[in-house]
N, CA, C, O and CB atoms as a CASP TS submission, in Angstrom:
PFRMAT TS
TARGET T0000
AUTHOR 0000-0000-0000
METHOD Language model
MODEL 1
PARENT N/A
ATOM      1  N   UNK     1      80.285 114.891  83.480  1.00  0.00           N
ATOM      2  CA  UNK     1      81.683 115.280  83.463  1.00  0.00           C
ATOM      3  C   UNK     1      81.836 116.753  83.108  1.00  0.00           C
ATOM      4  O   UNK     1      82.602 117.465  83.758  1.00  0.00           O
ATOM      5  CB  UNK     1      82.460 114.418  82.479  1.00  0.00           C
ATOM      6  N   UNK     2      81.127 117.220  82.098  1.00  0.00           N
ATOM      7  CA  UNK     2      81.289 118.584  81.617  1.00  0.00           C
ATOM      8  C   UNK     2      80.920 119.598  82.688  1.00  0.00           C
ATOM      9  O   UNK     2      81.599 120.613  82.840  1.00  0.00           O
ATOM     10  CB  UNK     2      80.446 118.808  80.375  1.00  0.00           C
ATOM     11  N   UNK     3      79.851 119.333  83.431  1.00  0.00           N
ATOM     12  CA  UNK     3      79.419 120.301  84.445  1.00  0.00           C
ATOM     13  C   UNK     3      80.422 120.444  85.584  1.00  0.00           C
ATOM     14  O   UNK     3      80.412 121.457  86.283  1.00  0.00           O
ATOM     15  CB  UNK     3      78.073 119.893  85.006  1.00  0.00           C
ATOM     16  N   UNK     4      81.283 119.459  85.784  1.00  0.00           N
ATOM     17  CA  UNK     4      82.287 119.517  86.852  1.00  0.00           C
ATOM     18  C   UNK     4      83.677 119.877  86.346  1.00  0.00           C
ATOM     19  O   UNK     4      84.615 119.963  87.139  1.00  0.00           O
ATOM     20  CB  UNK     4      82.348 118.196  87.567  1.00  0.00           C
ATOM     21  N   UNK     5      83.825 120.088  85.050  1.00  0.00           N
ATOM     22  CA  UNK     5      85.144 120.314  84.471  1.00  0.00           C
ATOM     23  C   UNK     5      85.864 121.497  85.110  1.00  0.00           C
ATOM     24  O   UNK     5      87.068 121.422  85.356  1.00  0.00           O
ATOM     25  CB  UNK     5      85.021 120.537  82.982  1.00  0.00           C
ATOM     26  N   UNK     6      85.157 122.575  85.380  1.00  0.00           N
ATOM     27  CA  UNK     6      85.794 123.747  85.974  1.00  0.00           C
ATOM     28  C   UNK     6      86.343 123.469  87.366  1.00  0.00           C
ATOM     29  O   UNK     6      87.302 124.114  87.791  1.00  0.00           O
ATOM     30  CB  UNK     6      84.813 124.890  86.038  1.00  0.00           C
ATOM     31  N   UNK     7      85.757 122.531  88.072  1.00  0.00           N
ATOM     32  CA  UNK     7      86.216 122.210  89.422  1.00  0.00           C
ATOM     33  C   UNK     7      87.458 121.327  89.420  1.00  0.00           C
ATOM     34  O   UNK     7      88.163 121.248  90.426  1.00  0.00           O
ATOM     35  CB  UNK     7      85.110 121.528  90.194  1.00  0.00           C
ATOM     36  N   UNK     8      87.728 120.672  88.316  1.00  0.00           N
ATOM     37  CA  UNK     8      88.873 119.759  88.272  1.00  0.00           C
ATOM     38  C   UNK     8      90.190 120.475  88.507  1.00  0.00           C
ATOM     39  O   UNK     8      91.105 119.907  89.104  1.00  0.00           O
ATOM     40  CB  UNK     8      88.917 119.043  86.941  1.00  0.00           C
ATOM     41  N   UNK     9      90.298 121.691  88.055  1.00  0.00           N
ATOM     42  CA  UNK     9      91.549 122.435  88.216  1.00  0.00           C
ATOM     43  C   UNK     9      91.835 122.781  89.672  1.00  0.00           C
ATOM     44  O   UNK     9      92.943 123.207  89.995  1.00  0.00           O
ATOM     45  CB  UNK     9      91.506 123.705  87.392  1.00  0.00           C
ATOM     46  N   UNK    10      90.857 122.605  90.554  1.00  0.00           N
ATOM     47  CA  UNK    10      91.084 122.887  91.976  1.00  0.00           C
ATOM     48  C   UNK    10      91.708 121.703  92.707  1.00  0.00           C
ATOM     49  O   UNK    10      92.112 121.831  93.863  1.00  0.00           O
ATOM     50  CB  UNK    10      89.774 123.267  92.649  1.00  0.00           C
ATOM     51  N   UNK    11      91.789 120.562  92.047  1.00  0.00           N
ATOM     52  CA  UNK    11      92.416 119.379  92.662  1.00  0.00           C
ATOM     53  C   UNK    11      93.914 119.612  92.689  1.00  0.00           C
ATOM     54  O   UNK    11      94.532 119.850  91.651  1.00  0.00           O
ATOM     55  CB  UNK    11      92.064 118.055  91.879  1.00  0.00           C
ATOM     56  N   UNK    12      94.497 119.543  93.873  1.00  0.00           N
ATOM     57  CA  UNK    12      95.919 119.857  94.007  1.00  0.00           C
ATOM     58  C   UNK    12      96.710 118.738  94.679  1.00  0.00           C
ATOM     59  O   UNK    12      97.704 118.992  95.360  1.00  0.00           O
ATOM     60  CB  UNK    12      96.089 121.135  94.792  1.00  0.00           C
ATOM     61  N   UNK    13      96.273 117.527  94.487  1.00  0.00           N
ATOM     62  CA  UNK    13      97.016 116.368  94.989  1.00  0.00           C
ATOM     63  C   UNK    13      97.368 115.476  93.799  1.00  0.00           C
ATOM     64  O   UNK    13      96.646 115.464  92.802  1.00  0.00           O
ATOM     65  CB  UNK    13      96.183 115.574  96.065  1.00  0.00           C
ATOM     66  N   UNK    14      98.466 114.733  93.893  1.00  0.00           N
ATOM     67  CA  UNK    14      98.789 113.810  92.803  1.00  0.00           C
ATOM     68  C   UNK    14      97.628 112.843  92.571  1.00  0.00           C
ATOM     69  O   UNK    14      97.050 112.307  93.516  1.00  0.00           O
ATOM     70  CB  UNK    14     100.089 113.027  93.116  1.00  0.00           C
ATOM     71  N   UNK    15      97.303 112.634  91.306  1.00  0.00           N
ATOM     72  CA  UNK    15      96.124 111.850  90.956  1.00  0.00           C
ATOM     73  C   UNK    15      96.475 110.831  89.886  1.00  0.00           C
ATOM     74  O   UNK    15      97.088 111.167  88.873  1.00  0.00           O
ATOM     75  CB  UNK    15      94.983 112.763  90.475  1.00  0.00           C
ATOM     76  N   UNK    16      96.084 109.583  90.116  1.00  0.00           N
ATOM     77  CA  UNK    16      96.257 108.529  89.123  1.00  0.00           C
ATOM     78  C   UNK    16      94.913 108.276  88.465  1.00  0.00           C
ATOM     79  O   UNK    16      93.923 107.986  89.137  1.00  0.00           O
ATOM     80  CB  UNK    16      96.824 107.223  89.764  1.00  0.00           C
ATOM     81  N   UNK    17      94.888 108.389  87.149  1.00  0.00           N
ATOM     82  CA  UNK    17      93.683 108.155  86.357  1.00  0.00           C
ATOM     83  C   UNK    17      93.873 106.826  85.649  1.00  0.00           C
ATOM     84  O   UNK    17      94.830 106.655  84.894  1.00  0.00           O
ATOM     85  CB  UNK    17      93.413 109.324  85.331  1.00  0.00           C
ATOM     86  N   UNK    18      92.971 105.885  85.885  1.00  0.00           N
ATOM     87  CA  UNK    18      93.070 104.553  85.278  1.00  0.00           C
ATOM     88  C   UNK    18      91.806 104.322  84.463  1.00  0.00           C
ATOM     89  O   UNK    18      90.697 104.475  84.973  1.00  0.00           O
ATOM     90  CB  UNK    18      93.259 103.427  86.367  1.00  0.00           C
ATOM     91  N   UNK    19      91.976 103.951  83.184  1.00  0.00           N
ATOM     92  CA  UNK    19      90.837 103.836  82.283  1.00  0.00           C
ATOM     93  C   UNK    19      90.985 102.621  81.388  1.00  0.00           C
ATOM     94  O   UNK    19      92.095 102.238  81.019  1.00  0.00           O
ATOM     95  CB  UNK    19      90.688 105.101  81.439  1.00  0.00           C
ATOM     96  N   UNK    20      89.874 102.026  81.046  1.00  0.00           N
ATOM     97  CA  UNK    20      89.863 100.956  80.057  1.00  0.00           C
ATOM     98  C   UNK    20      89.570 101.537  78.684  1.00  0.00           C
ATOM     99  O   UNK    20      88.681 102.376  78.539  1.00  0.00           O
ATOM    100  CB  UNK    20      88.825  99.874  80.423  1.00  0.00           C
ATOM    101  N   UNK    21      90.313 101.097  77.678  1.00  0.00           N
ATOM    102  CA  UNK    21      90.120 101.662  76.338  1.00  0.00           C
ATOM    103  C   UNK    21      88.757 101.314  75.751  1.00  0.00           C
ATOM    104  O   UNK    21      88.279 102.002  74.849  1.00  0.00           O
ATOM    105  CB  UNK    21      91.212 101.174  75.406  1.00  0.00           C
ATOM    106  N   UNK    22      88.132 100.261  76.250  1.00  0.00           N
ATOM    107  CA  UNK    22      86.812  99.854  75.757  1.00  0.00           C
ATOM    108  C   UNK    22      85.702 100.116  76.770  1.00  0.00           C
ATOM    109  O   UNK    22      84.694  99.409  76.784  1.00  0.00           O
ATOM    110  CB  UNK    22      86.826  98.383  75.394  1.00  0.00           C
ATOM    111  N   UNK    23      85.881 101.111  77.602  1.00  0.00           N
ATOM    112  CA  UNK    23      84.877 101.486  78.604  1.00  0.00           C
ATOM    113  C   UNK    23      83.609 101.950  77.905  1.00  0.00           C
ATOM    114  O   UNK    23      83.642 102.928  77.159  1.00  0.00           O
ATOM    115  CB  UNK    23      85.414 102.596  79.545  1.00  0.00           C
ATOM    116  N   UNK    24      82.502 101.272  78.131  1.00  0.00           N
ATOM    117  CA  UNK    24      81.219 101.624  77.522  1.00  0.00           C
ATOM    118  C   UNK    24      80.388 102.533  78.424  1.00  0.00           C
ATOM    119  O   UNK    24      79.347 103.039  78.003  1.00  0.00           O
ATOM    120  CB  UNK    24      80.432 100.363  77.199  1.00  0.00           C
ATOM    121  N   UNK    25      80.840 102.744  79.661  1.00  0.00           N
ATOM    122  CA  UNK    25      80.113 103.589  80.609  1.00  0.00           C
ATOM    123  C   UNK    25      80.606 105.033  80.540  1.00  0.00           C
ATOM    124  O   UNK    25      79.812 105.974  80.542  1.00  0.00           O
ATOM    125  CB  UNK    25      80.264 103.046  82.038  1.00  0.00           C
ATOM    126  N   UNK    26      81.905 105.188  80.480  1.00  0.00           N
ATOM    127  CA  UNK    26      82.518 106.512  80.403  1.00  0.00           C
ATOM    128  C   UNK    26      83.596 106.466  79.330  1.00  0.00           C
ATOM    129  O   UNK    26      84.577 105.738  79.483  1.00  0.00           O
ATOM    130  CB  UNK    26      83.113 106.955  81.789  1.00  0.00           C
ATOM    131  N   UNK    27      83.442 107.219  78.254  1.00  0.00           N
ATOM    132  CA  UNK    27      84.368 107.105  77.129  1.00  0.00           C
ATOM    133  C   UNK    27      85.792 107.543  77.482  1.00  0.00           C
ATOM    134  O   UNK    27      86.018 108.325  78.406  1.00  0.00           O
ATOM    135  CB  UNK    27      83.861 107.927  75.967  1.00  0.00           C
ATOM    136  N   UNK    28      86.725 107.016  76.722  1.00  0.00           N
ATOM    137  CA  UNK    28      88.136 107.313  76.933  1.00  0.00           C
ATOM    138  C   UNK    28      88.410 108.816  76.879  1.00  0.00           C
ATOM    139  O   UNK    28      89.325 109.302  77.543  1.00  0.00           O
ATOM    140  CB  UNK    28      88.983 106.592  75.893  1.00  0.00           C
ATOM    141  N   UNK    29      87.640 109.536  76.110  1.00  0.00           N
ATOM    142  CA  UNK    29      87.830 110.992  76.023  1.00  0.00           C
ATOM    143  C   UNK    29      87.646 111.674  77.379  1.00  0.00           C
ATOM    144  O   UNK    29      88.221 112.735  77.620  1.00  0.00           O
ATOM    145  CB  UNK    29      86.853 111.591  75.007  1.00  0.00           C
ATOM    146  N   UNK    30      86.847 111.073  78.266  1.00  0.00           N
ATOM    147  CA  UNK    30      86.693 111.635  79.616  1.00  0.00           C
ATOM    148  C   UNK    30      88.002 111.551  80.399  1.00  0.00           C
ATOM    149  O   UNK    30      88.297 112.422  81.217  1.00  0.00           O
ATOM    150  CB  UNK    30      85.573 110.900  80.380  1.00  0.00           C
ATOM    151  N   UNK    31      88.782 110.508  80.149  1.00  0.00           N
ATOM    152  CA  UNK    31      90.073 110.406  80.848  1.00  0.00           C
ATOM    153  C   UNK    31      91.010 111.512  80.378  1.00  0.00           C
ATOM    154  O   UNK    31      91.823 112.013  81.156  1.00  0.00           O
ATOM    155  CB  UNK    31      90.721 109.016  80.611  1.00  0.00           C
ATOM    156  N   UNK    32      90.899 111.892  79.113  1.00  0.00           N
ATOM    157  CA  UNK    32      91.716 112.993  78.601  1.00  0.00           C
ATOM    158  C   UNK    32      91.339 114.309  79.269  1.00  0.00           C
ATOM    159  O   UNK    32      92.207 115.125  79.580  1.00  0.00           O
ATOM    160  CB  UNK    32      91.562 113.112  77.080  1.00  0.00           C
ATOM    161  N   UNK    33      90.050 114.513  79.487  1.00  0.00           N
ATOM    162  CA  UNK    33      89.583 115.720  80.184  1.00  0.00           C
ATOM    163  C   UNK    33      90.162 115.760  81.592  1.00  0.00           C
ATOM    164  O   UNK    33      90.685 116.783  82.032  1.00  0.00           O
ATOM    165  CB  UNK    33      88.030 115.765  80.236  1.00  0.00           C
ATOM    166  N   UNK    34      90.064 114.641  82.288  1.00  0.00           N
ATOM    167  CA  UNK    34      90.618 114.589  83.647  1.00  0.00           C
ATOM    168  C   UNK    34      92.108 114.877  83.643  1.00  0.00           C
ATOM    169  O   UNK    34      92.598 115.705  84.410  1.00  0.00           O
ATOM    170  CB  UNK    34      90.355 113.222  84.283  1.00  0.00           C
ATOM    171  N   UNK    35      92.820 114.180  82.766  1.00  0.00           N
ATOM    172  CA  UNK    35      94.280 114.292  82.731  1.00  0.00           C
ATOM    173  C   UNK    35      94.732 115.710  82.382  1.00  0.00           C
ATOM    174  O   UNK    35      95.691 116.214  82.967  1.00  0.00           O
ATOM    175  CB  UNK    35      94.858 113.301  81.723  1.00  0.00           C
ATOM    176  N   UNK    36      94.065 116.339  81.457  1.00  0.00           N
ATOM    177  CA  UNK    36      94.472 117.695  81.071  1.00  0.00           C
ATOM    178  C   UNK    36      94.025 118.748  82.083  1.00  0.00           C
ATOM    179  O   UNK    36      94.593 119.839  82.127  1.00  0.00           O
ATOM    180  CB  UNK    36      93.909 118.036  79.701  1.00  0.00           C
ATOM    181  N   UNK    37      93.027 118.442  82.886  1.00  0.00           N
ATOM    182  CA  UNK    37      92.488 119.422  83.829  1.00  0.00           C
ATOM    183  C   UNK    37      93.083 119.326  85.224  1.00  0.00           C
ATOM    184  O   UNK    37      93.076 120.305  85.970  1.00  0.00           O
ATOM    185  CB  UNK    37      91.010 119.266  83.921  1.00  0.00           C
ATOM    186  N   UNK    38      93.593 118.166  85.579  1.00  0.00           N
ATOM    187  CA  UNK    38      94.142 117.967  86.929  1.00  0.00           C
ATOM    188  C   UNK    38      95.659 118.047  86.858  1.00  0.00           C
ATOM    189  O   UNK    38      96.315 117.193  86.260  1.00  0.00           O
ATOM    190  CB  UNK    38      93.689 116.594  87.533  1.00  0.00           C
ATOM    191  N   UNK    39      96.202 119.084  87.475  1.00  0.00           N
ATOM    192  CA  UNK    39      97.659 119.221  87.522  1.00  0.00           C
ATOM    193  C   UNK    39      98.249 118.045  88.292  1.00  0.00           C
ATOM    194  O   UNK    39      97.633 117.530  89.226  1.00  0.00           O
ATOM    195  CB  UNK    39      98.075 120.573  88.178  1.00  0.00           C
ATOM    196  N   UNK    40      99.422 117.635  87.900  1.00  0.00           N
ATOM    197  CA  UNK    40     100.130 116.552  88.592  1.00  0.00           C
ATOM    198  C   UNK    40      99.364 115.231  88.528  1.00  0.00           C
ATOM    199  O   UNK    40      99.372 114.451  89.480  1.00  0.00           O
ATOM    200  CB  UNK    40     100.374 116.934  90.048  1.00  0.00           C
ATOM    201  N   UNK    41      98.704 114.992  87.395  1.00  0.00           N
ATOM    202  CA  UNK    41      98.016 113.712  87.226  1.00  0.00           C
ATOM    203  C   UNK    41      98.797 112.831  86.263  1.00  0.00           C
ATOM    204  O   UNK    41      99.532 113.308  85.399  1.00  0.00           O
ATOM    205  CB  UNK    41      96.572 113.925  86.715  1.00  0.00           C
ATOM    206  N   UNK    42      98.613 111.539  86.441  1.00  0.00           N
ATOM    207  CA  UNK    42      99.174 110.543  85.541  1.00  0.00           C
ATOM    208  C   UNK    42      98.018 109.676  85.062  1.00  0.00           C
ATOM    209  O   UNK    42      97.032 109.488  85.775  1.00  0.00           O
ATOM    210  CB  UNK    42     100.295 109.682  86.242  1.00  0.00           C
ATOM    211  N   UNK    43      98.150 109.149  83.846  1.00  0.00           N
ATOM    212  CA  UNK    43      97.063 108.362  83.275  1.00  0.00           C
ATOM    213  C   UNK    43      97.591 107.024  82.775  1.00  0.00           C
ATOM    214  O   UNK    43      98.642 106.942  82.139  1.00  0.00           O
ATOM    215  CB  UNK    43      96.377 109.130  82.130  1.00  0.00           C
ATOM    216  N   UNK    44      96.829 105.978  83.085  1.00  0.00           N
ATOM    217  CA  UNK    44      97.088 104.636  82.578  1.00  0.00           C
ATOM    218  C   UNK    44      95.851 104.218  81.800  1.00  0.00           C
ATOM    219  O   UNK    44      94.732 104.323  82.303  1.00  0.00           O
ATOM    220  CB  UNK    44      97.419 103.616  83.742  1.00  0.00           C
ATOM    221  N   UNK    45      96.048 103.746  80.574  1.00  0.00           N
ATOM    222  CA  UNK    45      94.954 103.199  79.784  1.00  0.00           C
ATOM    223  C   UNK    45      95.236 101.719  79.581  1.00  0.00           C
ATOM    224  O   UNK    45      96.282 101.343  79.051  1.00  0.00           O
ATOM    225  CB  UNK    45      94.797 103.948  78.412  1.00  0.00           C
ATOM    226  N   UNK    46      94.304 100.891  80.002  1.00  0.00           N
ATOM    227  CA  UNK    46      94.443  99.448  79.836  1.00  0.00           C
ATOM    228  C   UNK    46      93.723  99.059  78.552  1.00  0.00           C
ATOM    229  O   UNK    46      92.497  99.114  78.459  1.00  0.00           O
ATOM    230  CB  UNK    46      93.868  98.665  81.073  1.00  0.00           C
ATOM    231  N   UNK    47      94.526  98.665  77.562  1.00  0.00           N
ATOM    232  CA  UNK    47      93.994  98.351  76.233  1.00  0.00           C
ATOM    233  C   UNK    47      93.010  97.190  76.275  1.00  0.00           C
ATOM    234  O   UNK    47      93.259  96.163  76.905  1.00  0.00           O
ATOM    235  CB  UNK    47      95.129  98.025  75.275  1.00  0.00           C
ATOM    236  N   UNK    48      91.888  97.379  75.588  1.00  0.00           N
ATOM    237  CA  UNK    48      90.876  96.344  75.449  1.00  0.00           C
ATOM    238  C   UNK    48      90.021  96.113  76.681  1.00  0.00           C
ATOM    239  O   UNK    48      89.167  95.227  76.678  1.00  0.00           O
ATOM    240  CB  UNK    48      91.524  95.083  75.084  1.00  0.00           C
ATOM    241  N   UNK    49      90.231  96.887  77.728  1.00  0.00           N
ATOM    242  CA  UNK    49      89.526  96.671  78.992  1.00  0.00           C
ATOM    243  C   UNK    49      88.236  97.493  79.054  1.00  0.00           C
ATOM    244  O   UNK    49      88.181  98.605  78.528  1.00  0.00           O
ATOM    245  CB  UNK    49      90.435  97.028  80.177  1.00  0.00           C
ATOM    246  N   UNK    50      87.191  96.941  79.702  1.00  0.00           N
ATOM    247  CA  UNK    50      85.941  97.681  79.895  1.00  0.00           C
ATOM    248  C   UNK    50      86.041  98.596  81.117  1.00  0.00           C
ATOM    249  O   UNK    50      87.135  98.922  81.579  1.00  0.00           O
ATOM    250  CB  UNK    50      84.753  96.705  80.053  1.00  0.00           C
ATOM    251  N   UNK    51      84.887  98.998  81.626  1.00  0.00           N
ATOM    252  CA  UNK    51      84.838  99.943  82.745  1.00  0.00           C
ATOM    253  C   UNK    51      85.625  99.468  83.979  1.00  0.00           C
ATOM    254  O   UNK    51      86.438 100.238  84.491  1.00  0.00           O
ATOM    255  CB  UNK    51      83.397 100.189  83.134  1.00  0.00           C
ATOM    256  N   UNK    52      85.423  98.246  84.475  1.00  0.00           N
ATOM    257  CA  UNK    52      86.256  97.806  85.603  1.00  0.00           C
ATOM    258  C   UNK    52      87.605  97.293  85.078  1.00  0.00           C
ATOM    259  O   UNK    52      87.917  96.107  85.187  1.00  0.00           O
ATOM    260  CB  UNK    52      85.528  96.692  86.431  1.00  0.00           C
ATOM    261  N   UNK    53      88.389  98.207  84.510  1.00  0.00           N
ATOM    262  CA  UNK    53      89.576  97.856  83.732  1.00  0.00           C
ATOM    263  C   UNK    53      90.639  97.122  84.542  1.00  0.00           C
ATOM    264  O   UNK    53      91.381  96.314  83.985  1.00  0.00           O
ATOM    265  CB  UNK    53      90.174  99.094  83.142  1.00  0.00           C
ATOM    266  N   UNK    54      90.726  97.381  85.816  1.00  0.00           N
ATOM    267  CA  UNK    54      91.731  96.732  86.656  1.00  0.00           C
ATOM    268  C   UNK    54      91.521  95.224  86.720  1.00  0.00           C
ATOM    269  O   UNK    54      92.455  94.485  87.028  1.00  0.00           O
ATOM    270  CB  UNK    54      91.702  97.319  88.061  1.00  0.00           C
ATOM    271  N   UNK    55      90.306  94.757  86.433  1.00  0.00           N
ATOM    272  CA  UNK    55      90.026  93.322  86.461  1.00  0.00           C
ATOM    273  C   UNK    55      90.564  92.614  85.219  1.00  0.00           C
ATOM    274  O   UNK    55      90.897  91.431  85.279  1.00  0.00           O
ATOM    275  CB  UNK    55      88.525  93.083  86.583  1.00  0.00           C
ATOM    276  N   UNK    56      90.652  93.320  84.102  1.00  0.00           N
ATOM    277  CA  UNK    56      91.104  92.713  82.859  1.00  0.00           C
ATOM    278  C   UNK    56      92.609  92.489  82.827  1.00  0.00           C
ATOM    279  O   UNK    56      93.080  91.508  82.253  1.00  0.00           O
ATOM    280  CB  UNK    56      90.698  93.571  81.696  1.00  0.00           C
ATOM    281  N   UNK    57      93.354  93.382  83.433  1.00  0.00           N
ATOM    282  CA  UNK    57      94.803  93.269  83.422  1.00  0.00           C
ATOM    283  C   UNK    57      95.342  93.716  84.777  1.00  0.00           C
ATOM    284  O   UNK    57      95.892  94.810  84.902  1.00  0.00           O
ATOM    285  CB  UNK    57      95.421  94.110  82.270  1.00  0.00           C
ATOM    286  N   UNK    58      95.181  92.859  85.796  1.00  0.00           N
ATOM    287  CA  UNK    58      95.607  93.263  87.137  1.00  0.00           C
ATOM    288  C   UNK    58      97.104  93.536  87.232  1.00  0.00           C
ATOM    289  O   UNK    58      97.536  94.351  88.047  1.00  0.00           O
ATOM    290  CB  UNK    58      95.230  92.199  88.131  1.00  0.00           C
ATOM    291  N   UNK    59      97.894  92.861  86.407  1.00  0.00           N
ATOM    292  CA  UNK    59      99.343  93.096  86.459  1.00  0.00           C
ATOM    293  C   UNK    59      99.679  94.520  86.000  1.00  0.00           C
ATOM    294  O   UNK    59     100.493  95.202  86.623  1.00  0.00           O
ATOM    295  CB  UNK    59     100.090  92.063  85.580  1.00  0.00           C
ATOM    296  N   UNK    60      99.047  94.964  84.909  1.00  0.00           N
ATOM    297  CA  UNK    60      99.277  96.339  84.446  1.00  0.00           C
ATOM    298  C   UNK    60      98.776  97.341  85.478  1.00  0.00           C
ATOM    299  O   UNK    60      99.426  98.355  85.733  1.00  0.00           O
ATOM    300  CB  UNK    60      98.582  96.581  83.089  1.00  0.00           C
ATOM    301  N   UNK    61      97.635  97.061  86.062  1.00  0.00           N
ATOM    302  CA  UNK    61      97.065  97.936  87.101  1.00  0.00           C
ATOM    303  C   UNK    61      98.010  98.037  88.292  1.00  0.00           C
ATOM    304  O   UNK    61      98.315  99.136  88.755  1.00  0.00           O
ATOM    305  CB  UNK    61      95.685  97.412  87.563  1.00  0.00           C
ATOM    306  N   UNK    62      98.470  96.898  88.786  1.00  0.00           N
ATOM    307  CA  UNK    62      99.359  96.902  89.956  1.00  0.00           C
ATOM    308  C   UNK    62     100.682  97.590  89.649  1.00  0.00           C
ATOM    309  O   UNK    62     101.178  98.373  90.459  1.00  0.00           O
ATOM    310  CB  UNK    62      99.618  95.470  90.435  1.00  0.00           C
ATOM    311  N   UNK    63     101.259  97.301  88.483  1.00  0.00           N
ATOM    312  CA  UNK    63     102.522  97.945  88.111  1.00  0.00           C
ATOM    313  C   UNK    63     102.343  99.455  87.960  1.00  0.00           C
ATOM    314  O   UNK    63     103.199 100.230  88.388  1.00  0.00           O
ATOM    315  CB  UNK    63     103.066  97.344  86.804  1.00  0.00           C
ATOM    316  N   UNK    64     101.239  99.867  87.357  1.00  0.00           N
ATOM    317  CA  UNK    64     100.964 101.292  87.216  1.00  0.00           C
ATOM    318  C   UNK    64     100.781 101.981  88.552  1.00  0.00           C
ATOM    319  O   UNK    64     101.262 103.095  88.757  1.00  0.00           O
ATOM    320  CB  UNK    64      99.740 101.498  86.371  1.00  0.00           C
ATOM    321  N   UNK    65     100.083 101.315  89.463  1.00  0.00           N
ATOM    322  CA  UNK    65      99.882 101.880  90.799  1.00  0.00           C
ATOM    323  C   UNK    65     101.205 101.994  91.548  1.00  0.00           C
ATOM    324  O   UNK    65     101.480 103.016  92.177  1.00  0.00           O
ATOM    325  CB  UNK    65      98.896 101.022  91.601  1.00  0.00           C
ATOM    326  N   UNK    66     102.017 100.953  91.482  1.00  0.00           N
ATOM    327  CA  UNK    66     103.317 100.977  92.162  1.00  0.00           C
ATOM    328  C   UNK    66     104.196 102.080  91.568  1.00  0.00           C
ATOM    329  O   UNK    66     104.847 102.815  92.311  1.00  0.00           O
ATOM    330  CB  UNK    66     104.025  99.597  92.047  1.00  0.00           C
ATOM    331  N   UNK    67     104.222 102.201  90.244  1.00  0.00           N
ATOM    332  CA  UNK    67     105.007 103.263  89.610  1.00  0.00           C
ATOM    333  C   UNK    67     104.521 104.638  90.056  1.00  0.00           C
ATOM    334  O   UNK    67     105.325 105.525  90.341  1.00  0.00           O
ATOM    335  CB  UNK    67     104.932 103.147  88.080  1.00  0.00           C
ATOM    336  N   UNK    68     103.192 104.811  90.115  1.00  0.00           N
ATOM    337  CA  UNK    68     102.625 106.090  90.555  1.00  0.00           C
ATOM    338  C   UNK    68     103.031 106.398  91.997  1.00  0.00           C
ATOM    339  O   UNK    68     103.472 107.507  92.300  1.00  0.00           O
ATOM    340  CB  UNK    68     101.089 106.069  90.429  1.00  0.00           C
ATOM    341  N   UNK    69     102.882 105.428  92.867  1.00  0.00           N
ATOM    342  CA  UNK    69     103.237 105.641  94.271  1.00  0.00           C
ATOM    343  C   UNK    69     104.736 105.927  94.433  1.00  0.00           C
ATOM    344  O   UNK    69     105.129 106.781  95.227  1.00  0.00           O
ATOM    345  CB  UNK    69     102.843 104.414  95.108  1.00  0.00           C
ATOM    346  N   UNK    70     105.555 105.211  93.681  1.00  0.00           N
ATOM    347  CA  UNK    70     106.996 105.462  93.739  1.00  0.00           C
ATOM    348  C   UNK    70     107.338 106.864  93.235  1.00  0.00           C
ATOM    349  O   UNK    70     108.277 107.489  93.728  1.00  0.00           O
ATOM    350  CB  UNK    70     107.752 104.412  92.917  1.00  0.00           C
ATOM    351  N   UNK    71     106.588 107.351  92.268  1.00  0.00           N
ATOM    352  CA  UNK    71     106.857 108.694  91.734  1.00  0.00           C
ATOM    353  C   UNK    71     106.575 109.776  92.787  1.00  0.00           C
ATOM    354  O   UNK    71     107.102 110.884  92.690  1.00  0.00           O
ATOM    355  CB  UNK    71     106.001 108.948  90.471  1.00  0.00           C
ATOM    356  N   UNK    72     105.768 109.466  93.762  1.00  0.00           N
ATOM    357  CA  UNK    72     105.450 110.431  94.813  1.00  0.00           C
ATOM    358  C   UNK    72     106.626 110.653  95.760  1.00  0.00           C
ATOM    359  O   UNK    72     106.695 111.673  96.445  1.00  0.00           O
ATOM    360  CB  UNK    72     104.235 109.964  95.599  1.00  0.00           C
ATOM    361  N   UNK    73     107.540 109.702  95.796  1.00  0.00           N
ATOM    362  CA  UNK    73     108.707 109.810  96.671  1.00  0.00           C
ATOM    363  C   UNK    73     109.846 110.580  96.029  1.00  0.00           C
ATOM    364  O   UNK    73     110.852 110.857  96.682  1.00  0.00           O
ATOM    365  CB  UNK    73     109.187 108.437  97.062  1.00  0.00           C
ATOM    366  N   UNK    74     109.702 110.926  94.770  1.00  0.00           N
ATOM    367  CA  UNK    74     110.796 111.631  94.069  1.00  0.00           C
ATOM    368  C   UNK    74     110.671 113.120  94.189  1.00  0.00           C
ATOM    369  O   UNK    74     111.506 113.854  93.660  1.00  0.00           O
ATOM    370  CB  UNK    74     110.828 111.252  92.606  1.00  0.00           C
TER
END
């Protein structure tokens, strides 16, 4: 993650960052790096979820995705 941090600021499309709070593969702090480095990004953290966080709470994932997509129309 650190070696690519400088390149993150070149991303210029709306970006949804979805993370599990209990991700053992990539720590939650990495989502903060992404969110602070990518302009026009939104972040969803699924509490208690591991790396494949969308599987733990599909309703939160789907609602977050729909909200993100709807925000693109505004």
